[in-house]
N, C-alpha and C positions, 0 to 999 in steps of 0.2 A: 236743581230747580232754578229757573230764572229769577233774578232779583226783581222785586216790584217796589215802586215808589208811588205814592199817591199825593196829589195836591188838589185843591179846589179853588175856583174863581168865584168869589161871592158877589152878589148884587150889592149895590150901594143904595142908601136911602132908606127911609122908614118903612116903605112897603115891602122891602126885601125880606124882612123877618130873619135875616142872617142865614138864609138858606143858600147853599152852593148851587149855582145854576149850571155850571160846567164842572165835571169831575175829570181829573187827569190821573191815569194810572200808567206807569212805565213798566212794561213787561220785557225785561232784557233791554234791547235796543229799539223797541217799538213803543210809541206813546199811543194810548187810547184816550181820546176825548169823548166824554159821554154827556149828551144834553140831558139836563136833570130838572126839567119842569114838567113832570108827567101830569100834574093836576091841570096844567094849562096846555096840554098836548105839545109841549116843547116849542111853543111859539117863540119866534125870534124877537123877544122884547128888547128894549134898550139895554137892560142889564145883561141879557143873554149875548147880544152883539158885543158889548163891552168885554164880557168875560172871554168870548171866543177870540177877540182881538188880542187880549192880553196873553192868552195861551199860545196863540200863533206867533206872536212876537217873541215869546220865550223859546218856543221850539226852533225858530229860525236861527237862534244863536246857540242852540244845544247840539254840539257835535257828536254827542253820544247817541242821539236818536237818528235812526236810519229810515224809518217809515212811520206813518201816522194813520190810525184808524179813527173814524168818527162814527160813534154809535149813539143810542138814545135809550132812556128809560121809559117804560110805560107803553100805552096803547097806540102811540103815534110817534113816528120818527120826528116829524115837525109839521105843524099846521101852518107854517108861514109866519107872517108878521102878526104881532099882537094887536088885533083889531080893537079890543077894549081900550088899550093904551092910546091908540091913534084916535079913536072916537072921543076919548076924554078931552082931547085938545080942540074939539070943534068949538068949544066956548072961548077959545083964545081970540084976541082982537082980529087976527087975520084968518079966522076960521080953521086954524090948524095947519095952514100951509107951511109955515116955517118949521114946525115940529115934524111934519110929514117928510119934508125935504131932508131934515137932519137924520131921520131914521133911514131913509132910502140911501143917503150918502154913507151912513155907517155900515149898512148892509153891503153896499157895493165895495166898500173898503175891506170888509171881511172876505168877500169872494176873491178880490184881487190878492189879498194876503195868502189865500190858499194856493192860488196859481203861482205866486212868487216864492212860496215856501221851497227851500232846497229839497226837502224830503217829499216823496210821493205821498198822496193822501187818498185813503180808501174809505168810502162810505159803507157802513154795514147797516142795511135797512131791513128791519123786521116788520114794520107796520107802515101806515099811510104817510106819505110825504106829499104835501100839497103846497101850491103857490110858492113862496120863497123857500119853503122846506124842500120842495122838488128842485128849485134852483140850487140849493146847497148840494144835493146829490149830483146834479149835472156839473157843478163846478169842481167837485172832487175829481182827482185824476182817474180813479177807478171806482167801481161800485159793485157790491155784492148784495143781492136782495133775496129775502125769503119769498117763497111762493105765495105767502099771505099778504105781501106788501102790495100797496096800490099807489098810483102816482097821478097827479094832475098839476098843471102849472098855469100861471099868468105871466111871470117875468120871462122875457124873451132872450136875453143876451146869452146866458149859458146854454139854454135849450137849443138855440139856433146854431151853436157851435158844436153840438153833439149829434144832432139829428139832421136828416135831409130836410130841405125846405118844406116839402109837403107834409111830412110827419110832424115837424115842429108846428107848422101853421094849423094843422088839425087839432093838436093839443091846445094851442093858444086860442083858436076860434071857438071850440066847443066847451072847453073846461071839463071834459069828461074824464072820469077816473079810468085809468088803464091798469091792466094786470101786470104782475111782475114779468110774465112771459112776453107780453106785448112790449114792455119796457126793454126787455132783452132784444126782441126782434128789431126794434127801431134804433137801438144803439144807446139807450139811456143807461143801462147797466151791463156789466160784463158777464155776471154769472147769476143764475137763479138756483137757490138751494132750499133744503127742507126747512120748515118753520123751526125757529129756535137755534139755528146753526149759523146765521149770517155773521155774527161777531167772530165765531171760531174760524169760519171760512175766510173772512177778511184777514184775520191774524195769520192764517196759513199763507195767504198771498203776500202779506207784508213780510213774513219771514223769508220768502223767496227773494223779494226785492232787497231785504236787509243783508242778504248773503252776497250781494254784488258790491262793486266798488262805489263808494259814495260820490267820489269825484266824477265818475263816468255817468252815474244816474243823475246827479245834479246838472251836469252839462247837457245831458240829453233832454231832461225836462224843460230846462230854460230854452233850449234851441227849438224844441217842438212848438212851444207856444209862440215864440217870436216869429218863426217862419210861417205860421198860420195867418198872420196879419199882413204878409208880404205878397206882392205879385209873384208869378211863377219864376221869372228870371232871377229876381232878388232872392227868392227862397232858395234856389239852387246855389247862388253865390254864397249865401249865408251858411247853407249846409256844408259847402266845400270848406269854408273856414273852420267850422265846428269840427268836421271830420279830421282836418289836419291837426287842430289843437288836441283832439281826442287821441289821435295816434301818437302824439308826442308825449302824452301823459305816461308816467311810470306804470300805472295800473293797466293801461291798454297793452303795453308791451308784455307785462306779466300775463295778461289774459291770453294773448296770442301764444306765448311760450307754453303756458299750461295746456292749451288746446292741442298744440303740436306734440307735446310730450305726454299727453293723456294723463294729466294729473290735476289735482285741485289747485286753483290759483291761491296765492297768498297776497291779499290786498294790503296796501299801505295808505290808501285813500289820498293818493297824490299822482 
């Protein structure tokens, strides 16, 4: 049986009631982060964003972990930003502008932390993901969705980097909920599975990735996102350098040898 370790990131402040807003469970070499504000539809409150940031920082330095799954408790994956929290600051001297900027910047930092994480991140979506909650799904490297899941969004950055322009703009302009099947059709999720199985299917996918060389996976993830932001000629130049670096890695040589010799590779993650 795989070893399991659990931790939790707790909200700070008197309103938190000492409840963990993000749960972490390590299943072998895979970490599962579970959003744990079901009573608030897992909205991305300031405490939730802080907890996610803390867990991602910890994971980035954890060489034992080879893949990450993001799941959620309750009837929603995430309803996006905590509108009650934002509205409460309307009474601030600036009408809430500074606090709103603070929250948006914290949210952006979490999304960038996911992209920069050495390990691939897989969203396991059983229910509705809306607004910034949908952005979280789009930001994860991969996503598995239940047939009962629904999606709609207003943040554009992650969405526009996952979908074609017309699909992204239709979601942004209309705000309509789309089905898991439509999310798969337009490229927002990788797989659609039966209700109640998204987490298990995401773990299966994570185990496939975890069986690969971490040095090769890390190099590939980093290169993928970097070349996306480049012009075509620069992207090819960058890819050439990455492929040379990859081929010089010990695990790349082992992978080629294992393929030629028709055996399972032995990774050393270097």
